[in-house]
Backbone as a ProteinNet text record, in pm:
[ID]
protein_1_A
[PRIMARY]
XXXXXXXXXXXXXXXXXXXXXXXXXXXXXXXXXXXXXXXXXXXXXXXXXXXXXXXXXXXXXXXXXXXXXXXXXXXXXXXXXXXXXXXXXXXXXXXXXXXXXXXXXXXXXXXXXXXXXXXXXXXXXXXXXXXXXXXXXXXXXXXXXXXXXXXXXXXXXXXXXXXXXXXXXXXXXXXXXXXXXXXXXXXXXXXXXXXXXXXXXXXXXXXXXXXXXXXXXXXXXXXXXXXXXXXXXXXXXXXXXXXXXXXXXXXXXXXXXXXXXXXXXXXXXXXXXXXXXXXXXXXXXXX
[TERTIARY]
1808.8	1689.1	1565.7	1467.9	1347.3	1271.5	1213.8	1134.1	1000.5	965.6	838	763.7	634.4	553.6	572	629.8	647.2	609.6	641.7	607.9	668.9	789.4	859.6	864.8	971.5	988.3	902.7	939.3	858.5	848.3	949.6	952.4	906.3	854.9	811.2	691.9	689.9	578.3	483.8	357.8	257.7	202.4	198.7	146.1	3.5	-26.2	-158.4	-267.4	-234.6	-333.8	-374.4	-277.1	-306.1	-390.6	-358.1	-435.5	-579.8	-596.4	-730.9	-809.7	-742.9	-809.5	-857.9	-774.6	-811.1	-933.3	-936.3	-1049.3	-1179.5	-1170.8	-1290.4	-1340.4	-1247.2	-1285.8	-1348.9	-1292.1	-1347.5	-1489.4	-1512.6	-1643.9	-1748.5	-1705.2	-1801.8	-1810.2	-1696.7	-1692.8	-1587.5	-1619.9	-1524.1	-1455.4	-1531.9	-1473.7	-1360.7	-1380.8	-1278.8	-1157.3	-1180.3	-1069.9	-979.6	-1041.4	-964.3	-880.6	-942.4	-871.2	-756.3	-780.5	-679.1	-558.9	-586.6	-479.2	-397.7	-466.9	-398.2	-309.7	-361.5	-282.9	-155.8	-167.8	-49.7	49.3	-3.4	80	159.4	103	166.3	237.8	246.9	313.9	451.5	558.6	692.3	728.5	821.5	872.6	993.8	991.9	1105	1203.5	1328.4	1432.8	1529.8	1594.7	1697.4	1813.1	1872.8	1983.2	2099.7	2138.1	2249.2	2381.7	2474.1	2603.6	2675.1	2661.4	2732.6	2685	2565.1	2510.4	2530	2578.8	2591.8	2688	2800	2899.2	2841.4	2767.5	2707.9	2605.5	2531.5	2432.5	2500.4	2615.8	2687.3	2759.7	2814	2895.2	2813.3	2691.3	2608.1	2556.4	2541.6	2465.7	2320.1	2231.9	2092.9	1997.3	1894.5	1794.5	1654.4	1560.8	1419.8	1360	1315	1262.7	1113.7	1035.8	891.5	861.7	800.4	764	623.6	615.6	491.2	378.4	408.4	303	247	321.8	278.9	230.9	270.7	235.6	308.1	426.8	503.9	647.9	712.1	851.1	940	1045.6	1138.3	1276	1354.1	1489.8	1586.2	1669.8	1762.9	1906.2	1989.3	2128.8	2219.9	2316	2416.3	2552.4	2618.4	2751	2851.2	2951.7	3049.8	3015	3111.6	3091.6	3113.4	3124.1	3150.7	3026.6	3047.4	2933.7	2880.3	2958.6	2914.4	2834.8	2706.1	2616.7	2552	2529.3	2464.4	2343.5	2229.6	2107.3	2100.2	2078.1	2063.1	1921.7	1855.5	1719.2	1713.4	1679.6	1673.9	1549.1	1544.8	1431.4	1325.1	1219.9	1108.8	1160.7	1118.1	1160	1308.1	1367.4	1507.4	1520.5	1638.6	1667.5	1762.5	1777.1	1867	2012.7	2045.5	2183.3	2207.4	2107.1	2115.8	2224.2	2250.8	2352.8	2485.2	2515.6	2631	2763.9	2783.2	2909.7	2930	2823.3	2829	2855.4	2788.3	2806.1	2950.4	3009	3148.1	3242.6	3220	3306.8	3290.7	3168.9	3144.2	3211.3	3206.8	3273.4	3424.4	3478.4	3621.7	3659.1	3562.5	3585.9	3559.9	3530.6	3512.6	3370.4	3273.1	3132.1	3066.2	2952.9	2867.8	2742.5	2686.5	2563.5	2447.7	2332.7	2208.3	2115.6	2074.9	1981.6	1874.2	1772.7	1661.9	1589.3	1525.8	1431.7	1297.6	1245.2	1114.2	1007.9	891.8	784.4	758.2	738.6	712.6	835.4	950.2	1075.5	1173.6	1259.3	1365.2	1316.1	1373.3	1340.9	1232.2	1176.1	1073.4	936.3	846.5	712.5	625.1	510.7	414	417.6	308.3	297.7	291.5	250	237.5	295.2	329.1	387.9	365.9	408.6	406.2	506.4	524.6	627.2	608.5	484.6	462	521.7	527.6	585.8	738.3	799.4	943.6	977.2	894.9	917.2	903.7	799.6	776.9	894.8	949	1064	1184.8	1210.6	1325.4	1313.9	1195.2	1176.4	1191.9	1143.1	1160	1305	1372	1511.7	1599.5	1562.7	1636.7	1624.5	1505.5	1483.6	1564.1	1574.6	1639.1	1788.5	1834	1974.2	2046.5	1973.3	2033.9	2111.9	2164.7	2141.9	2224.3	2174.1	2244.6	2311.3	2434.5	2501.5	2455.6	2433.9	2394.4	2285.1	2216.8	2116.6	2137	2124.1	2137.9	2021.9	1953.5	1839.2	1842.6	1787	1781.5	1637.3	1601.5	1471.3	1357.8	1266.5	1160.4	1219.9	1331.9	1400	1451.5	1485.5	1528	1410.7	1295.2	1174.1	1137.5	1149.8	1118.1	1213.3	1340.8	1438.7	1404.2	1372.7	1335.4	1211.1	1113.7	990.8	1014.7	1106.9	1139.1	1207	1293.8	1357.3	1251.4	1158.2	1046.7	967.5	957.9	879.2	962	1089.3	1167.4	1295	1323.8	1450	1565.2	1662	1773	1900.7	1951	2081.7	2152.8	2285.3	2361.7	2361.9	2363.9	2361.9	2287.9	2236.2	2162.6	2203.7	2194.8	2223.9	2104.3	2051	1941.3	1986.1	1962.7	2010.7	1893.2	1877.8	1770.1	1632.4	1611.3	1485.9	1367.3	1254.2	1128.7	1088.4	983.1	949.2	800.8	719.7	578.8	495.8	434.7	363	248.1	173.8	61.7	109.7	222.2	276.6	310.4	366.3	402	277.3	174	51.4	-24.5	-25.4	-91.7	-25.5	107.9	182	147.6	127.8	98.6	-36.8	-142.4	-274.3	-289.1	-215.9	-217.9	-152.8	-44	20.2	-74.5	-161.1	-258.1	-374.8	-377	-484.4	-615.4	-609.9	-732	-783.6	-911.9	-967.7	-941.3	-963	-931.6	-1009.3	-1134.8	-1218.5	-1161.5	-1116.6	-1058.9	-928.7	-846	-719.4	-740.2	-834.5	-862.6	-920.9	-1003.2	-1061.8	-954	-856.8	-744.5	-668	-641.8	-570.7	-650.9	-783.3	-867.9	-867.4	-857.4	-849.6	-724.5	-613.8	-490.6	-501.6	-561.2	-572.6	-663.9	-765.3	-852.9	-776.4	-693.8	-613.9	-513.3	-446	-342.3	-396.9	-519.5	-577.3	-517.8	-459.6	-399.5	-378.9	-347.4	-327.5	-198	-196.1	-77.1	42.4	16.3	128	198.8	141.8	213.5	340.7	347.8	465.3	559.5	529.8	618.3	753.6	860.3	995	1019.6	970.9	997.3	924.7	810.4	738.5	817.6	866.3	948.5	1076.3	1133.8	1260	1251.3	1135.6	1118.4	1136.8	1120.8	1133.9	1263.8	1349.6	1478.7	1584.8	1637.8	1731.8	1877.6	1906.9	2044.7	2095.4	2227	2281.1	2238.2	2196.4	2152.3	2221.7	2278.9	2338.5	2236.7	2205.4	2110.9	2191.5	2185.6	2260.3	2160.5	2177.3	2083.5	2156.2	2119.9	2181	2090.6	2149.8	2068.1	2009.4	2061.4	2009.1	1919.1	1873.7	1782.8	1650.7	1617.1	1493.4	1375.3	1400.4	1292.3	1237.5	1326.2	1286.7	1347.5	1267.9	1320.5	1418.3	1515.7	1615.7	1551.5	1438.7	1369.4	1334.7	1317.2	1286.5	1400.4	1523.6	1639.6	1648.4	1630.5	1636.7	1527.2	1407.2	1295.1	1316.6	1366.9	1393.3	1502.2	1613.4	1725.8	1683.2	1593.1	1543.5	1472.9	1411.4	1333.2	1409.8	1532.9	1615.1	1678.7	1691.8	1756.9	1908	1963	2107.3	2133.8	2106.3	2118.3	2236.1	2298.9	2406.1	2363.4	2367.8	2320.1	2436	2441.3	2541.7	2469.4	2496.5	2434.8	2540.3	2509.7	2601.2	2545.4	2623.3	2579.8	2616.7	2522.8	2548.9	2535.8	2489.4	2479.1	2336.5	2240.7	2099.5	2050.6	1952.6	1887.7	1955.1	2020.7	2076.6	2228.6	2289.4	2435.7	2502	2429.4	2480.4	2520.3	2457.2	2483.8	2621.7	2678.8	2808.6	2922.3	2894.6	2996.6	3096.7	3224.5	3328.9	3333.2	3311.1	3313.6	3197.5	3080	2963.2	2988.4	3043.9	3071.4	3173.9	3271.1	3368.7	3299.2	3206	3129	3054.1	2998.8	2921.1	3009.7	3123.4	3210.8	3269.7	3296	3346.7	3239.6	3116	3005.3	2983	2998.3	2978.4	3100.7	3200.8	3322.2	3395.5	3400.7	3467.3	3612.9
-218.8	-299	-211.2	-257.7	-179.3	-155.7	-38	-5.7	-79.8	-146.4	-216.7	-171.3	-185.5	-142.2	-239.6	-191.3	-272.4	-186.9	-234.7	-159.7	-20.2	-6.7	120.5	189.7	170	228.9	352.5	461.4	583.7	638.9	610.5	666.5	568.8	453.4	352.8	402.8	368	403.5	284.2	310.2	204.3	193.9	74.2	57.8	112.3	176.9	234.3	128	7.9	-100.4	-138.1	-134	-165.7	-55.9	68.1	180.6	175	139	129.1	16.6	-96.5	-211.3	-177	-104.3	-64.1	26.9	121.4	214.1	139.6	42.4	-36	-114.3	-176.6	-253.9	-164	-46.2	45.9	87.9	106.8	153.8	43.7	-79.4	-190.1	-279.5	-317.2	-407.2	-357.6	-260.1	-200.6	-302.8	-403.4	-506	-581.2	-608.9	-678.7	-589.3	-461.1	-365.8	-366.3	-374.2	-378.8	-506.7	-619.6	-747.6	-747.2	-687.3	-679.9	-598.2	-484.5	-398.5	-470.4	-540.2	-613.6	-722.9	-788.5	-894.1	-837.4	-724	-660.1	-618.6	-563.7	-511.5	-622	-740.5	-849.5	-951.9	-923.7	-1016.8	-962.4	-1023.9	-976.1	-1010.5	-935.3	-961.8	-1053.9	-1167.6	-1260.5	-1230.3	-1206.5	-1175.9	-1293.3	-1304.5	-1405.6	-1378.5	-1483.5	-1467.8	-1393.9	-1276.5	-1200.5	-1276	-1250.7	-1318.8	-1297.7	-1178	-1146.8	-1231.8	-1291.1	-1371.2	-1521	-1561.4	-1704.8	-1774.7	-1709	-1772.2	-1802.2	-1707.4	-1730.8	-1843	-1848.5	-1954	-2091.4	-2098.7	-2225.2	-2264.8	-2166.6	-2195.6	-2214.9	-2167.8	-2176.7	-2318.2	-2351.2	-2470.9	-2428.3	-2500.3	-2456.8	-2558.5	-2506.9	-2590.6	-2541.4	-2633.4	-2597.6	-2602.1	-2489	-2477.8	-2444.8	-2522.1	-2498.6	-2395.6	-2285.4	-2180.3	-2210.2	-2255.1	-2305.8	-2203.1	-2080.4	-1979.4	-1939.8	-1968.6	-1931.6	-2050.4	-2170.5	-2289.3	-2291.9	-2231.6	-2224.9	-2267.5	-2311.5	-2353.3	-2249.1	-2210	-2112.5	-2175.4	-2114.8	-2160.7	-2077.2	-2145	-2078.5	-2104	-1998.4	-2005.1	-1985.4	-2074.6	-2059.5	-2048.5	-1937.2	-1914.5	-1901.8	-1987.8	-1988.2	-2090.1	-2120.1	-2225.4	-2176.7	-2048.8	-1995.4	-2004.1	-2022.3	-2017.3	-1875.4	-1777.6	-1637.6	-1607.9	-1577.2	-1569.5	-1432.2	-1397.4	-1271	-1301.7	-1245.1	-1262.9	-1155.1	-1197.5	-1104.5	-1115.1	-1001.1	-1001.9	-916.5	-979.4	-908.4	-822	-742.1	-654.5	-718.1	-640.1	-686.6	-721.7	-835.6	-887.3	-923.1	-941.7	-982.4	-1131.4	-1171.7	-1312.3	-1320.1	-1437.8	-1457.1	-1435	-1428.4	-1402.8	-1255.8	-1171.5	-1031.9	-953.3	-989	-919.8	-996.5	-1054.2	-1143.5	-1075	-951.1	-882	-858.9	-825	-806.4	-940.3	-1045.2	-1178.9	-1225.4	-1206.3	-1247	-1179.4	-1050.4	-976.2	-1023.6	-1055.1	-1104.2	-1239.5	-1324.4	-1455.1	-1435.2	-1341.5	-1309.9	-1263.8	-1201.6	-1151.1	-1256.2	-1378.8	-1486.6	-1513.4	-1468.8	-1490.2	-1581.2	-1635.9	-1708.1	-1624.4	-1630.7	-1556.1	-1652.2	-1614.4	-1687.8	-1593.9	-1634.3	-1553.8	-1645.2	-1586.8	-1668.9	-1600.5	-1683.2	-1631.4	-1619.8	-1499.8	-1482.2	-1555.7	-1584.6	-1650.5	-1578	-1655.9	-1604.8	-1540.9	-1555	-1500.9	-1615.7	-1597.2	-1693.7	-1836.3	-1924.4	-2066.9	-2105.9	-2008.9	-2038.4	-2055.4	-2120.2	-2144.8	-2020.9	-2024.2	-1916.1	-1823.8	-1750.7	-1655.4	-1510.8	-1492.7	-1358.1	-1352.6	-1232.9	-1217.4	-1074.8	-1049.3	-914.4	-908.7	-790.8	-773.7	-863.7	-890.8	-974.1	-1113.4	-1160.1	-1292	-1288	-1176.5	-1159.5	-1166.3	-1098.1	-1095.2	-1234.6	-1307.5	-1442.1	-1533.7	-1520.2	-1602	-1570.4	-1441.8	-1401.8	-1456.8	-1450.6	-1496.8	-1647.8	-1723	-1868.5	-1909.1	-1839.3	-1872.6	-1846.9	-1748.7	-1727.5	-1850.3	-1909.1	-2027.6	-2146.3	-2160.6	-2278.3	-2261.7	-2139.4	-2119.6	-2019.6	-1950.5	-1849.3	-1909.1	-1823.6	-1678.1	-1606.6	-1491	-1406.8	-1291.7	-1263.1	-1150.1	-1017.8	-1019.7	-897.7	-926.7	-820.6	-832	-721.7	-755.2	-656.9	-674.6	-565.5	-573.5	-465.1	-496.1	-399.2	-372	-245.9	-206	-259.9	-338.7	-397.6	-487.8	-552.2	-636.1	-556.8	-430.3	-343.2	-311.2	-283.2	-258.5	-382.8	-499.1	-625.1	-650.8	-616	-637.3	-554.1	-426.2	-342.7	-396.3	-441.4	-495.4	-628.7	-709.5	-836.1	-811.4	-711.1	-674.7	-626.5	-547.9	-500.5	-617.7	-725.3	-842.9	-948.1	-917.4	-1007.7	-1064.4	-1040.4	-1086.9	-1021	-1100.9	-1049.4	-1043.4	-922.5	-901.2	-789.4	-788.2	-687.4	-552.8	-558.2	-438.1	-469.6	-366.3	-386.6	-281.7	-321.2	-231	-232.9	-114.9	-108.2	-22.7	-73.9	-9.3	20.3	145.6	182.3	146.1	164.7	121.8	210.3	145	217	260	341.1	392.6	379.6	473.7	478.2	391.7	288.6	192.2	256.9	344.6	409.1	490.8	557.5	634.6	543.6	427.3	330.2	280.9	248.9	197.8	306.8	427.1	538.4	564.5	562.8	584.8	477.8	355.2	242.9	259.9	282.5	291.6	420	522.2	645.1	622.4	544.4	511.9	435.1	354.6	277.4	363.6	487.7	576.4	549.9	485.1	452.2	573.5	570.2	680.1	657.2	759.4	754.5	644.9	627.6	526.7	386.7	357.3	225.8	207.1	311.4	303.5	281.3	353	336.7	198.9	148.6	15.3	-92	-71.7	-163.6	-169.5	-53.3	-46.9	-113.6	-91	-152.6	-304.6	-357.6	-503.4	-559.1	-488.7	-532.4	-522.9	-415.4	-397.1	-502.8	-543.2	-650.7	-782.1	-806.7	-929.8	-933	-819.2	-815.7	-793	-741.1	-713.6	-591.4	-502.4	-380.1	-283.3	-159	-61.7	-92.7	-62.2	-90.6	-8.8	108.9	193	140.1	38.8	-27	-92.6	-115.8	-178.6	-75.8	50.4	154	146.5	171.5	157.6	251.9	375.7	471.2	432.5	365.6	317	206.4	111.1	3.1	59.8	159.7	218.9	271.3	318.9	375.1	270.9	143.7	36.3	-41.7	2.6	-64.2	3.9	-68.4	-8.9	-24.7	-120.1	-148.1	-44.4	-34.9	55.7	10.6	105.7	77	172.1	115	194.2	208	332	360.7	410.1	335	371.1	397.1	509.6	544	629.4	612.3	690.5	806.3	923.4	1040	1030.8	939.7	920.3	797.3	748	632.6	671.7	605.8	635.8	552.3	458.8	373	420.9	459.1	504.1	641.9	741.1	876.8	884.5	971.9	992.6	1035.7	1101.3	1147.7	1032.1	911.2	793.9	766.1	774.6	747.5	848.4	976.5	1080.3	1059.8	1022.8	1004.3	884.9	775.6	656.8	685.7	746.4	775.5	865	956.7	1050.1	976.6	862.2	790	674.8	651.9	548.7	602.9	518.4	560.7	571.6	486.7	486.9	463.5	565.9	551.2	629.1	570.6	636.4	642.3	760.2	778.9	805.6	727.8	749	768.6	880.9	912.5	898	822.1	805.2	878.3	878.3	945.7	861.9	851.8	784.7	633.8	577.3	431.3	380.3	472.1	438.4	333.1	253.1	164	28	-19.6	-154.2	-160.3	-69.5	-70.7	-48.1	13.8	41.8	-86.4	-198.2	-324.7	-381.7	-341.5	-395.4	-296	-176.3	-72.3	-101.9	-98	-133.6	-37.8	90.4	188.5	165.9	136.7	108.1	-16.4	-119.4	-243.5	-218.2	-131.6	-94.2	-22.2	67.4	135.8	32.7	-68	-169.9	-250.4	-298.1	-380.5	-297.5	-171.3	-82.7	-64	-40.9	-22.2	-149	-265.5	-391.9	-429.8	-344.2	-362.3	-490.6	-518.3	-640.1	-611
-1938	-1911.7	-1926.2	-1996.1	-2020.5	-1890	-1878.6	-1760.8	-1767.1	-1659.1	-1652.2	-1528.3	-1528.6	-1415.8	-1299.9	-1189.9	-1070.9	-950.6	-830.5	-710.6	-711.6	-763.2	-755.1	-890.9	-967.8	-1101.3	-1126.7	-1063.2	-1070.6	-1211.7	-1293.6	-1428.4	-1535.9	-1494.3	-1592	-1673.2	-1799.9	-1887.1	-1896.9	-1872.2	-1876.9	-2019.2	-2076.4	-2212.7	-2225.4	-2335.9	-2358.3	-2356.3	-2403.8	-2404.2	-2261.8	-2170.4	-2031.1	-1967.8	-1997.1	-1945.2	-1994.3	-2121.3	-2179.3	-2113.9	-2089.7	-2028.1	-1887.9	-1813.8	-1678.2	-1679.9	-1772.8	-1782.4	-1814.3	-1903	-1939.4	-1819	-1745.1	-1626.7	-1521	-1500.1	-1401.4	-1437.1	-1566.7	-1611.6	-1610.8	-1632.9	-1646.4	-1523.6	-1469.4	-1352.8	-1253.5	-1170.2	-1076.1	-985.8	-943.6	-857.1	-926.4	-1052.8	-1130.5	-1153.4	-1166.7	-1183.9	-1061	-943.1	-819.2	-813.3	-846.3	-845.2	-945.4	-1060.9	-1165.4	-1118.3	-1052.2	-1002.5	-895.2	-805.2	-698.9	-757.8	-861	-924.5	-987	-1054	-1112.8	-1004.3	-897.1	-788.8	-719.5	-712.6	-637.4	-726.1	-855.7	-947.1	-985.8	-937.5	-973	-1116.7	-1171.5	-1305.9	-1292.2	-1359.1	-1352.1	-1463.9	-1425.5	-1521.8	-1532.7	-1646.1	-1665.9	-1571	-1517	-1422.6	-1489	-1438.1	-1497.7	-1483.2	-1573	-1569.9	-1436.8	-1380.6	-1256.8	-1138.6	-1150.3	-1040.6	-1059.5	-1175.7	-1206.1	-1110.4	-1080.9	-993.2	-855.2	-798.3	-667	-674.2	-783.5	-800.9	-804.9	-869	-882.7	-754	-682.1	-564.1	-436.7	-435.9	-316	-292.8	-166.5	-129.6	-124.4	-195.2	-204.9	-143.8	-80.6	-14.5	-50.1	-61.2	-74.4	65.5	113.7	249.5	245.8	316.4	323	431.4	392.8	488.3	540.1	661.5	718.7	715.3	753.9	763.6	627.8	521	386.1	304.2	345.3	267.4	134.1	129.2	5.4	29.8	-77.5	-70.8	-136.6	-67.1	-122.9	-142	-229.9	-254.3	-170.7	-93	-2.8	-48.7	-42.6	-84.8	35.8	53.6	158.5	91.7	113	55	168.6	167.8	275.8	382	468.7	569.8	712.3	730.4	863.7	953	1083.5	1177.4	1196.1	1151.3	1158.7	1032	1048.1	932.7	915.9	788.2	753.2	665.6	699.6	621	513.8	388.6	276.5	221.1	195.8	142.4	16	-94.9	-223	-234	-340.7	-364	-451	-478.5	-562.2	-701.3	-753.2	-883.7	-887.2	-769.1	-760.8	-734.5	-684.8	-657.3	-538.5	-484.1	-370.8	-403.8	-532.2	-574.4	-608.8	-591.3	-635.3	-561.8	-437.7	-358.9	-363.7	-480.1	-494.7	-462.7	-505	-479.9	-330.4	-262	-117.3	-49.7	-96.7	-39.8	-53.7	-171.5	-193.9	-96	-73.8	17.6	160.9	199.1	334.8	357	255.5	265.2	277.3	200.7	210.6	351	418.5	553.2	661.7	619.2	716.4	760.2	680.8	713.5	609.9	646	551.6	529.6	410.2	384.1	359.7	409.9	386.5	310.5	191.2	113.1	56.3	-3.7	-53.1	-167.3	-249.2	-348.6	-277.1	-264.8	-201.3	-283.4	-224.3	-301	-432.7	-538.4	-674	-738.1	-674.1	-727.9	-754.9	-853.7	-878.7	-890.2	-806.9	-810.9	-710.5	-640.9	-540.8	-605.5	-534	-585.5	-571.5	-638.3	-629.4	-749.3	-768.2	-878.4	-830.4	-704.7	-650.4	-509.3	-466.1	-333.6	-283	-160.4	-104	10.2	67.4	168.9	290.3	328.2	446.1	427.4	302.8	275.9	285.9	244.9	262.8	412.2	492.2	637	696.9	657.7	709.4	677.6	557	517.6	605.5	628	710.1	851.5	908.4	1046.1	1058.1	958.8	966.1	940.6	850.5	822.6	944.5	1025.2	1149.1	1238.4	1244.9	1326.9	1276.2	1145.1	1087	1064.8	1035.1	1000.2	1089.6	1175.5	1259.8	1375.3	1463.1	1462.4	1354.7	1313	1217.5	1292.2	1255.9	1318.4	1258.1	1125.1	1055.6	953.8	911.7	807.1	704.8	576.1	468.5	372.3	340.3	250.3	145.4	28.6	-81.4	-120.6	-135.9	-188.3	-100.7	-156.8	-74.4	32.8	0.1	97.9	216.1	193.1	302.3	394	332.6	411.5	491.7	427.1	494	610	592.1	698.8	822	802.7	916.7	986.1	907.3	965.9	1035.4	982.5	1047.4	1182.2	1188	1314.5	1413.2	1363.8	1446.3	1503.6	1426.1	1468	1541.8	1569.3	1653.6	1595.6	1467.5	1410.5	1486.1	1528.8	1607.2	1524.7	1504	1440.8	1516.8	1508	1581.1	1509.4	1375.6	1293.1	1163.6	1097.9	973.2	870.8	744.1	633.2	538.2	505.4	408.4	290.3	170.7	48.8	-43.6	-84.6	-176.7	-123.9	3	65.7	29.9	4.5	-4.8	134.7	146.8	278.2	310.8	263.7	302.5	207.6	262.4	179.2	102.7	167.6	98.4	-21	-6.5	-118.1	-235.7	-204.2	-308.2	-380.5	-302.7	-362.5	-438.1	-382.8	-452.5	-587.5	-588.2	-712	-814.3	-766.8	-855.6	-924.4	-844.4	-907.6	-990.4	-953	-1033.4	-1169.4	-1173	-1300.2	-1391.7	-1330.4	-1408.5	-1456	-1412.8	-1454	-1383.4	-1268.2	-1194.4	-1118.3	-1088.4	-1009.9	-860.7	-781.8	-639.4	-567.8	-604.3	-538.4	-557.5	-679	-706.5	-629.8	-628.1	-556	-407.6	-349.7	-207	-176.7	-267.6	-248.5	-253.4	-340.6	-350.8	-218.3	-161	-34	77.3	78.1	181.2	171.9	50.8	33	101.5	84.3	148.2	299.9	348.6	492.9	554.6	484.1	531.7	538.2	438	434.2	548.5	574.4	676.8	817.3	827.3	957.8	1024.6	947.9	999.8	883.8	914.5	808.3	733.5	604.5	526	573.6	628.9	671.7	795.1	861.2	969.7	919	785.6	725.3	662.8	677.3	624.6	695.2	619.4	674.5	792	781.8	890.2	1019	1006.2	1124.8	1192.8	1113.4	1168.4	1228.2	1161.4	1206.9	1349.6	1388.9	1522.4	1632.1	1595.7	1694.3	1680.2	1590	1568.5	1653.3	1749.4	1845.2	1801.6	1714.8	1674.5	1573.8	1553.2	1450.7	1310.6	1229.6	1092.9	996.1	889.8	783.8	671	633	525.4	405	294.3	173.8	61	-7.9	-115.3	-219.3	-345	-450.8	-490.7	-510.1	-543.7	-684.1	-766.5	-901.7	-911.9	-796.8	-795	-860.8	-970.8	-1043.2	-996.8	-906.8	-856.8	-723.4	-634.1	-500.6	-475.3	-437.9	-417.5	-301	-312.9	-208.6	-76.6	-86.5	34.9	127.8	71.5	153.1	251.2	202.4	287.9	401.4	369.5	472.5	577.4	531.5	622.9	714.5	658	739.2	842.1	795	884.5	1000.1	972.2	1074.2	1187.7	1156.9	1256.9	1323	1281.3	1344.8	1471.8	1572.4	1695.9	1678.4	1591	1569.4	1420.5	1341	1196.3	1139	1035.9	962	816.1	756.6	619.8	524.7	416.2	311.6	178.9	113.2	-15.8	-125.5	-228	-340.7	-462.7	-570.8	-693.1	-814.7	-909.1	-1035.4	-1033.3	-921.7	-910.3	-925.6	-924.7	-944	-842.8	-882.6	-785.8	-772.4	-877.8	-875.6	-885	-961.7	-972.8	-836.7	-746.7	-612.6	-538.9	-574	-505.9	-537.1	-649.8	-687.8	-675.6	-626.8	-618.5	-506.3	-540.3	-443.5	-325.5	-351.8	-242.8	-147.3	-202.6	-118.6	-33.9	-96	-22.5	88.1	61.6	164.9	280.3	248.6	353.3	439.1	373.3	444	538.4	488.1	573.4	687.3	662	769.2	876.2	832.5	926	1009.3	944.8	1016.1	1099	1095.4	1174	1137.4	1005	957.2	919.3
[MASK]
+++++++++++++++++++++++++++++++++++++++++++++++++++++++++++++++++++++++++++++++++++++++++++++++++++++++++++++++++++++++++++++++++++++++++++++++++++++++++++++++++++++++++++++++++++++++++++++++++++++++++++++++++++++++++++++++++++++++++++++++++++++++++++++++++++++++++++++++++++++++++++++++

């Protein structure tokens, strides 16, 4: 899959035409340059449904759920019929079926999974999104479909899961896979890739902080981790080209009850379908 500019993708190459456009906007209309950067940052890339996810898409019971706090409708997937439920949260530019291999194993173990397409992802409405919307979806789904026994999140979804727990989501154990960590680092990396100057990058961050009414780093995974009392399994691959391995070590360091597993050769997405990783997850969840 070609590398595209997203929240993470540290090694992505930015098209020269885009870099040139940003420079022109900065020189002529700085305010518009900031808006342009924010729009890029909050617009996920929609990919065609991979073959490996088709079965889950077909077998799931799906619902359109209106998220009151966002004024948007999301697509929710329910796999399995057990009263014992696990919440799954996909990553940026992912879908509610992205954790299909994990979901299948959980169903085999006697659980049902609840997952969703975040706003602007998959079959859900909207064109742009951010982590706060992932969190809002998780909290409302707990009200409508919970309680959840466990929570599993990947990438941005992992960050959202920790923050949702911080904000009151109740689960007995949590698993985070390939999680990002410090929000400012993520945003700094983004505007730097665009070739923007420091003033524009800082202005972009201030726009987000004004919108949220708090500093962006309040949503950093390690900050949320400090308030998570339940056992958490942190899984990360040393060859992850999207999120540095240092993120996993930093998050685990701030968890009260964290277990860290480092894999090799699975990168950022193949890790979700690895049988050994899934075995680690089910063992940790005591299934």
